[in-house]
C-alpha positions, 0 to 999 in steps of 0.5 A: 100340620105344620108348613115346611120351606120350599113347599107352596104356600096353601092356597087361599082366596078371601075378602078383607075387612074392607071386602077387597078379594084377596087372591093368593094367586095375585101375589105369585110374582111378588115376595110376601109377608103373611102374619098370623095374629091373635085377637084385635086387643093383643098387645103382643100382636098390636105391637108387632103389627104397628112395627110392621106397618111402619115398614110397609113402604120400604117393603113395598119398594122392594116388591114385597107385600104383606097380608095380616090375619086376625082371629077377631071378627070383622066387626071388632076389627072395623070398630078399631081405629088402629086396625082400620089404619093398617089399610092398604095392608090386606087384614083379613078376619078368620074367626073360624081359624080355617086359614090358620089351620091351613098354615099349621097354627096350633093353640098352646096353653103353655106358650100363652100362660108362660108368656102372659106370666112373664112379659104381659105387664112390660108388653101392655106398658109398651103397647100403651106407650105406642098408642096401640089397643089393649082389651079383653077378648071379644066373642070367639077370640081365644087366649091360647091362639099362638102366632105364626109368620111366614116369608113367601118367595115369588112363585108363592114358595114358602122360604121362611117358617116361624111358629112363635115359641112365645107371644113376643117371638117373631121374625126379625125385622132386619130378615124381613128387609133382607128378604124383601130386598134379596130374597132367600139370599137375604135369609142367610143371616138371622138377626134377633131384632124384634 
């Protein structure tokens, strides 16, 4: 079941790929971006992680943290220099997709197929140019996983829910910045920057 805004974010207490405990309750006095991505070799997701990682310090200065989920196994993520460099942002491996389910993510053959047919080549080219990984799926990863992003306010209240309509469909970076600075007021003007 998909999440709705103004509800409390589903609780989790998990370990990231570096065995750091990530307890959602420890973020209740901050604003938070939670991103659910596909597999470690997905150029769509790795470009997004690349862009978000560049914003990390700016967002942190405004009291906002980020947590990233990947469906890839921990060993796959740890083999990737790119994903290891995401630290200090917690990167959580969820190959069983239990937290994905708790946050209402659903697979879609139609969205995945359309995105691959219409924008895979351009996205793979951008990813190669940016130096982010592109490779085939590993054991247990799915081509049909569709990303989602959530903006969580203080008190762990969900203020923005974004289930992707294509593999390049994400919350705008300007909107994330606005939310980091001004909370819900920063969500009033939505831009289309990817």
